[in-house]
Structure formats: structure tokens, C-alpha cells
C-alpha positions in Angstrom: -0.3 0.2 -0.1 2.8 2.2 0.8 4.5 1.6 -2.6 1.3 2.5 -4.5 1.1 5.9 -2.3 4.5 6.9 -3.2 3.8 6.3 -7.0 0.5 8.2 -6.7 2.4 11.3 -5.0 4.9 10.6 -7.5 2.8 11.2 -10.4 1.1 13.8 -8.8 4.5 15.8 -8.5 5.3 14.9 -12.3 1.7 16.0 -13.3 2.2 19.3 -11.6 5.7 20.0 -12.8 4.4 19.4 -16.4 1.7 21.5 -15.6 4.0 24.3 -14.8 6.5 23.4 -17.4 3.6 24.0 -19.9 2.7 27.4 -18.5 5.9 28.6 -18.4 6.2 27.5 -22.0 3.2 29.3 -23.1 4.0 32.7 -21.2 7.6 32.1 -22.8 6.2 31.8 -26.3 3.7 34.9 -25.8 6.5 37.0 -24.2 8.9 35.9 -27.6 6.0 36.8 -29.7 5.8 40.6 -28.0 9.3 41.4 -28.1 9.3 40.8 -31.6 6.3 42.4 -32.5 7.7 45.1 -30.8 10.8 45.2 -32.6 9.2 44.9 -35.6 7.0 47.7 -35.1 9.7 50.2 -33.5 12.0 49.7 -36.8 8.8 50.4 -39.3 7.8 53.4 -36.6 11.3 54.5 -37.4 11.2 53.8 -41.3 8.3 55.7 -41.5 9.5 59.2 -39.6 12.4 58.8 -41.9 10.0 58.8 -45.2 8.2 61.5 -44.1 11.1 63.4 -43.3 12.9 62.6 -46.6 9.2 63.6 -48.1 9.0 66.8 -46.7 12.7 67.8 -47.8 11.8 66.2 -51.4 8.7 68.5 -51.5 10.1 71.6 -51.1 13.5 71.1 -53.2 10.5 70.1 -55.7 8.8 73.3 -55.6 11.9 75.3 -55.6 13.0 73.2 -58.8 9.3 74.2 -60.2 9.7 77.7 -59.6 13.4 77.8 -61.3 12.4 76.0 -64.5 9.3 78.1 -64.7 11.6 81.3 -64.1 13.5 80.0 -67.0 10.5 79.5 -69.4 9.1 82.3 -68.2 6.1 80.2 -67.1 6.0 79.5 -63.5 3.0 76.6 -64.5 5.4 75.0 -67.1 8.0 74.2 -64.3 5.5 72.6 -62.3 3.8 70.5 -65.2 7.9 69.5 -65.8 8.3 68.1 -62.2 5.1 66.3 -62.4 5.5 64.9 -65.5 8.9 63.3 -63.9 6.9 62.2 -60.9 4.2 60.4 -63.0 7.1 58.7 -65.1 8.6 57.7 -61.6 5.4 56.6 -60.2 4.5 54.6 -63.7 8.1 52.6 -63.1 7.5 51.9 -59.6 4.3 50.3 -60.1 5.9 48.2 -63.3 8.9 46.9 -60.8 7.0 47.0 -57.5 7.5 43.9 -56.4 11.2 43.9 -57.1 11.5 47.4 -55.5 9.2 47.4 -53.1 7.5 44.2 -51.8 10.0 41.7 -51.5 12.9 44.2 -49.9 9.9 44.7 -47.2 9.1 41.1 -46.5 12.3 40.6 -46.5 13.1 43.2 -43.9 10.2 42.1 -41.6 11.5 38.1 -42.0 14.5 38.9 -40.9 13.5 41.3 -37.8 11.1 38.2 -36.6 13.5 35.8 -37.0 16.9 37.6 -36.0 18.1 36.4 -32.4 18.0 39.1 -30.3 21.3 38.7 -28.2 23.5 37.4 -31.3 24.2 38.7 -34.9 23.5 35.7 -36.3 19.7 34.6 -36.8 17.6 31.6 -36.8 18.0 30.6 -40.6 21.7 30.5 -40.0 21.0 28.6 -37.3 18.6 26.0 -39.2 21.2 25.7 -41.8 23.7 24.6 -39.9 21.9 21.9 -38.0 20.7 20.7 -41.5 24.6 20.4 -42.8 25.4 18.7 -39.3 22.7 16.0 -39.5 23.6 14.9 -43.5 
């Protein structure tokens, strides 16, 4: 009878340890997800702020360029039409090559940010490649 009670106590302890391990693992997974999400969002926020500043700079440069070209042509509206035509051509080129120039780099940036190990320069892909080569 004493042996059965010891076994029951051991099973209960094992069950409690497994339960605590599962809870801790779940909490760790949630914390890692929050950490990665915060890292990606902070990186994107920094990029968006830089884009806004560059856009403002570009706006004022383009106004100046439009006025300058307009003055050379003695018609200010022609300067703005020329600058606008340049941006129309640029927009068409960006639309045609949007996957190569925008979508793929942004997707890769987000994937690298999500899979990069926080405390090392080695990312998860490198670790997986090393493990696959060792196993082969």
C-alpha cells in the first residue's frame, strides 16, 4: 500500500511539474511574440518617420525646382508640369517594378526582423542551416 501511495505522489508531482512547464513555456512564447512584434513595429515606425522627413525635404526641393524651371521658361506653371511629369514617369516605373523594388525588400526586412535572435548577430535561418548540414 505504501508503494502505491509513493507512486501516486510521484505521479502527482510529475503532473504538477508538467503543468508548470507548460504554463511557463506558453508564457515565454507569448513574451517572445510580444518582443518580436515590438521590434518589428519600432523598426517600421523609425522607417516611416524617416520617410516623412525625406518626403518633406523632397516636397520643398520640388517646389523650388518647379519655380526655377518655370522662371527659365518664363511660365511658372510649365515648371510644375515638368516636375509633375517626372513624378508620373517615376510612379509608372515603381508600379511596374513594385515587386522587385518594394514588396520583396519590405517582406525580407520583416522576416529578418522576426527571425533574428535578439542577443546575437546570427539569425534563426543560419542556425537551421548549420543544424541541417550537421545532420546530413
